[in-house]
Every structure is written in C-alpha cells, then in structure tokens.
C-alpha positions in Angstrom: 0.2 -7.9 20.6 1.0 -10.5 17.9 -2.5 -11.4 16.6 -4.0 -9.4 13.8 -6.3 -10.0 10.8 -6.1 -8.4 7.3 -9.3 -7.9 5.2 -10.5 -5.9 2.3 -11.9 -2.7 3.6 -15.6 -2.8 3.5 -17.7 0.3 4.2 -17.2 3.8 5.4 -15.9 2.8 8.9 -13.1 0.7 7.4 -12.2 3.4 4.9 -12.0 6.0 7.7 -9.7 3.6 9.6 -7.5 3.2 6.6 -7.3 7.0 6.3 -6.5 7.4 10.0 -3.5 5.1 9.7 -2.3 7.0 6.6 -2.7 10.3 8.4 -0.7 9.1 11.4 2.1 7.5 9.3 2.4 9.9 6.3 1.0 13.2 7.4 2.2 13.2 11.1 5.4 11.0 11.0 6.7 11.8 7.5 5.3 15.3 7.1 3.5 14.6 3.8 1.1 17.4 3.1 -2.4 16.3 3.8 -3.5 17.9 0.5 -1.5 15.4 -1.5 -1.9 12.3 0.8 -5.6 11.8 -0.2 -6.3 11.8 -4.0 -8.9 11.1 -6.6 -7.7 7.5 -6.8 -8.9 6.7 -3.2 -12.6 6.5 -4.2 -12.1 3.6 -6.7 -9.2 1.9 -5.1 -9.3 -1.5 -3.3 -8.2 -0.8 0.3 -6.9 -3.4 2.7 -6.9 -3.0 6.5 -5.0 -4.8 9.2 -6.8 -4.9 12.6 -5.7 -6.0 16.0 -7.7 -8.4 18.3 -9.5 -5.3 19.8 -10.5 -4.1 16.4 -8.0 -1.2 16.3 -6.5 -0.4 12.9 -2.9 -1.3 12.6 -2.1 -0.9 8.9 -3.4 -0.3 5.5 -2.6 -0.3 1.8 -4.4 0.2 -1.5 -4.5 -1.4 -5.0 -5.3 0.6 -8.1 -6.4 -1.5 -11.1 -8.0 -0.9 -14.5 -7.9 2.6 -15.9 -6.7 4.0 -12.6 -3.6 1.8 -12.6 -3.1 2.3 -16.3 -2.3 6.0 -15.6 0.4 4.9 -13.2 1.8 1.6 -14.7 1.1 2.1 -18.4 -0.4 -1.5 -18.6 -3.9 -2.7 -17.8 -2.5 -6.0 -16.6 -0.4 -4.3 -13.9 -1.9 -3.1 -10.7 -0.4 -0.2 -8.6 0.2 -0.9 -4.9 0.4 2.2 -2.8 -0.2 4.0 0.5 1.2 1.1 2.5 1.3 2.2 6.1 1.8 0.5 9.4 1.3 2.3 12.7 4.6 2.5 14.7 3.3 0.3 17.6 2.5 -2.5 15.1 5.8 -2.5 13.2 7.9 -5.6 13.4 4.9 -7.9 13.8 4.5 -8.9 10.1 1.7 -6.5 9.4 3.3 -5.0 6.3 4.1 -8.4 4.8 0.5 -9.5 5.5 -0.9 -6.4 3.8 1.3 -6.9 0.7 0.1 -10.6 0.5 -3.5 -9.5 0.8 -3.1 -6.9 -2.0 -1.3 -9.4 -4.2 -4.1 -12.0 -3.6 -6.7 -9.3 -4.7 -4.5 -8.5 -7.7 -4.5 -12.1 -8.7 -8.3 -12.4 -8.2 -8.7 -9.4 -10.5 -6.6 -11.2 -13.2 -3.5 -8.9 -13.0 -0.1 -10.2 -14.1 2.0 -7.9 -11.9 2.0 -5.3 -9.3 4.0 -2.0 -9.4 4.8 0.3 -6.5 6.8 3.4 -5.7 9.0 2.5 -2.7 10.6 4.9 -0.3 14.3 4.1 -0.8 14.7 3.2 2.9 12.2 0.4 2.3 13.7 -1.1 -0.8 15.1 -4.1 1.1 11.6 -4.9 2.6 10.1 -5.1 -0.9 13.0 -6.9 -2.4 12.6 -9.7 0.2 9.0 -10.0 -1.1 10.1 -10.5 -4.7 9.9 -6.9 -6.0 12.7 -5.6 -8.2 13.6 -1.9 -8.6 13.7 -0.3 -12.0 14.3 3.2 -13.3 15.9 6.2 -11.6 15.3 7.5 -8.1 12.5 10.1 -8.0 11.0 12.4 -5.4 7.5 12.0 -4.1 6.3 14.4 -1.4 10.0 15.3 -0.9 10.9 11.7 -0.1 13.2 9.7 -2.4 11.5 6.7 -4.1 12.2 4.0 -6.6 9.8 2.2 -8.9 9.5 -1.6 -8.2 7.6 -4.4 -9.8 6.7 -8.0 -9.0 5.3 -10.5 -11.5 2.5 -12.5 -9.9 2.5 -16.3 -10.1 
C-alpha cells in the first residue's frame, strides 16, 4: 500500500478512527496508560486522519490552538502538535510527514506563527528533518523520555 489521503477529522466516525490508532500505538505498543492517553484537550483539538485507499485509518495527530495551546506553549501564537501516531503497517510510507504537513497547514490557516511539540527522544531526527529544533531539557511523559521542539511557520 502506498496511496493514502490525509484530512481534517470530521465527525464522530473520524474521531473514533483517530482514537483507535492512538490506542494501538500508544496504549498497546508503548504501554501508555489509557487513563492518560485521552484528555480534556481532545474535545477542542483539531484532529487529522490519514486513511488508506480502503478507508482504513493509518495515522493521526492533533493540533491544540488558542487557550488550550496557551497552557502548553505559553504563547497564543504557537500551536501544540501532539498525539502523532502511525500504525506499524503504515510506517515508512510517508504518513507521518503528511500528517505533520497537514497539521502545519491548519496552524497557518488559524494564523499561528509556530508549532511546538513534545517529541519522544527516539523521534528527534524525524522532526529535525522537518525543520523542528529541540530546546530545553529532556523530560519524562508517560515514562517515555521526550524533548520539547518548535518550528516557526513560514
């Protein structure tokens, strides 16, 4: 499979597909407790969904903006990208890159100047190749080492 499409999640079915991918990747693969995987930010977040030609969910990510992002970034002009997850069978196909580009396009549409994220340290190179720069010390999130990263948008 090499063909896929990325769209802003629209409606309950898309939201459930996003959550199913997150459950598979974070809860099952990475042993993140389900009680912390889903949070109060999900309701107001902009979610993106990658789907295969058969309509199956391949990956997801979310963007927090406005007051929700302010709590994480400290700046209303900076969005917070998070919960980026790609199913194991779809890795290596460019799904993660396409999800990031879709989130950044939505951030630009919303008038944001930059996007922050908390990257698992094993994924730093992936985000660096997309123009993100790490800052601050390493920290633990769900028992997994992370670094804060930011990319200014054009």
